[in-house]
Structure formats: C-alpha cells, structure tokens
C-alpha positions in Angstrom: 0.0 0.0 0.0 1.3 3.4 -0.9 -0.2 6.6 0.5 0.7 10.2 -0.4 -0.7 13.2 1.2 0.1 16.9 1.6 -0.1 18.8 4.9 -2.4 21.8 4.5 0.0 24.2 6.3 3.6 24.4 7.5 4.4 23.8 11.1 5.9 21.2 13.5 3.7 18.1 14.1 3.6 15.3 16.6 1.4 12.2 16.6 0.8 9.0 14.7 -0.4 8.2 11.2 -3.4 6.0 10.7 -4.6 4.8 7.2 -8.2 3.7 7.4 -10.6 2.3 4.8 -14.3 2.2 5.4 -13.7 2.9 9.1 -11.2 0.1 9.6 -7.6 0.8 10.4 -5.4 -0.8 7.7 -2.1 0.7 8.8 -0.8 2.8 11.7 2.7 4.1 12.3 4.8 2.4 15.0 7.2 -0.5 15.5 7.4 -4.1 16.5 8.8 -5.4 19.8 11.2 -7.1 19.3 12.1 -6.0 15.8 14.7 -7.2 13.2 17.2 -4.4 12.9 16.5 -0.7 12.9 12.8 -0.4 12.4 11.8 3.0 13.6 13.6 6.4 13.8 12.0 9.7 14.6 13.3 13.2 15.3 12.7 14.8 18.7 11.1 18.3 18.6 10.7 20.7 21.5 7.1 20.3 22.8 6.7 24.0 22.8 7.3 24.1 19.0 4.4 21.7 18.2 1.7 23.5 16.0 -0.3 20.5 15.0 -1.2 16.9 16.1 -0.9 15.6 19.7 0.1 18.6 21.8 -1.8 21.2 19.7 -5.0 19.2 19.9 -5.0 19.0 23.8 -6.4 22.5 24.4 -7.2 21.7 28.1 -3.6 21.2 28.9 -1.4 24.1 29.9 1.2 25.0 27.3 4.5 23.2 27.8 7.6 25.1 29.0 9.6 26.6 26.2 12.6 24.4 25.4 15.2 24.3 22.6 17.1 21.5 21.0 19.9 21.4 18.4 19.2 17.8 17.5 17.6 14.7 18.9 16.1 11.3 17.9 14.6 8.0 19.0 15.6 4.8 17.2 14.0 1.4 17.9 16.4 -1.4 17.1 15.6 -5.0 18.1 14.3 -4.7 21.6 15.7 -1.3 22.5 14.9 2.4 22.1 17.9 4.7 21.9 17.3 8.3 22.8 19.9 10.8 21.8 19.8 14.6 22.3 22.3 17.4 21.7 22.2 21.1 22.6 19.1 20.8 24.8 18.2 23.8 26.9 17.4 21.4 29.7 21.0 21.0 31.0 22.2 18.9 33.9 18.7 17.3 34.3 17.3 13.8 34.4 14.5 13.6 31.9 11.8 10.9 32.0 11.5 8.8 28.9 7.8 8.3 28.3 5.8 6.3 25.7 2.2 7.4 25.1 0.0 4.9 23.1 -1.9 6.7 20.4 -0.5 9.9 21.7 -3.2 9.9 24.5 -2.0 11.2 27.8 -4.0 8.7 29.7 -2.0 5.8 28.3 1.5 7.2 29.0 4.1 5.0 30.6 7.4 6.0 32.1 9.9 3.7 30.4 13.3 5.0 31.7 15.3 8.2 31.9 18.1 10.2 30.3 20.4 12.6 32.0 21.8 15.7 30.2 25.2 17.2 30.8 26.2 20.8 31.1 26.0 21.2 27.3 22.5 19.6 27.1 23.8 16.4 25.6 22.7 12.9 26.6 21.8 9.4 25.5 20.0 6.4 26.9 19.2 2.9 25.7 16.0 1.5 27.1 14.8 -2.1 26.8 11.3 -1.9 25.4 10.4 -5.6 26.1 11.0 -4.8 29.8 9.2 -1.4 29.7 6.2 -2.2 27.4 6.0 -6.0 27.0 5.7 -7.6 23.6 2.7 -5.7 22.3 3.2 -3.4 19.3 1.5 -0.2 20.2 1.4 2.8 17.9 2.2 5.9 19.8 4.8 8.6 20.6 8.0 8.9 22.6 8.7 11.9 24.8 11.5 13.1 27.1 9.8 15.0 29.9 10.7 17.2 32.9 7.6 16.1 34.8 5.7 13.4 33.0 3.4 13.9 31.1 2.8 17.6 31.6 6.2 19.3 31.9 8.1 20.9 29.0 10.4 18.6 27.1 10.7 16.9 23.7 8.4 14.7 21.6 8.9 12.8 18.4 7.7 14.8 15.5 8.5 16.4 12.2 8.7 19.8 10.6 6.8 20.9 7.4 8.5 24.0 5.9 
C-alpha cells in the first residue's frame, strides 16, 4: 500500500499516522517489539514548538515550558529504544523517557530516563520488552521534565 498526502500548512507536528478504509484501520505508524534491525527512527522536537497533532489538539492542557534542542532522535532497534539529544536547553537534568500509546496522555508509561550534561547532551538505551512488554502499540515517545505535563521533547517532524 502506498499513501501520499500533503499537509495543509507548514508547522511542527507530533502524533501517529493512521490509514483507514471504510472505518477500519489498515495501517498505523509504529514499530514491532522485538524488531529485526533498525525499524523506527524519529526526530525529537521541543514540545513548545508543536503546532499540529498531539500537543496542539489538547487544548485543556497548559502550554509546555519553552525548550530548545539542536538535534535529537529516538531509534527502535531489536528490543531497545535509543534516545539521543544534543544542545538541549534542559541542561544537567534527568528527563523521564515516556511512551504514550496513540498519543493519548491517559496511556502514557514511564519507560526510563536520560540525564543531560552541562551542554545539554545525553543518550540512553531503554529495553522496550521490559518497559512495554511484547505488544506493538502505535504511539509517541517523549522526554519530559515532569511526565506527562512538563516541558520537554516529543517525536515529530517539521513541514516547511
């Protein structure tokens, strides 16, 4: 199956993709646990930069703290998720690694942590089989100050 679509406006988005036919989900973005090799890689974006999708649609939540990030990503490979960030404005802090199924705050699970240094750099490898079991949930990863409502970083993408 091949699907092409165009975003109606520029911005920074977070969430999952679902392709449905006649009300039935045929495909949703995500990954398998365990996987064979590198199966999923997504960029981390400051939550405060999200203009569409998960964070933007939750109007009852307070806006996240403003954060910046030079670069960051989450890669799922075999049974592990590797979080890597560089140049984060959240320096010398332990951030909670969180997974939210379907991007819904009520299904968020703390899966580990990542500690940044004085330059805002950090990395962590988290075993997903231990953290989530062997189900294959679509959802989003976050690095949070105070899960799930503090400012931090969420997987997403930018549309120029």
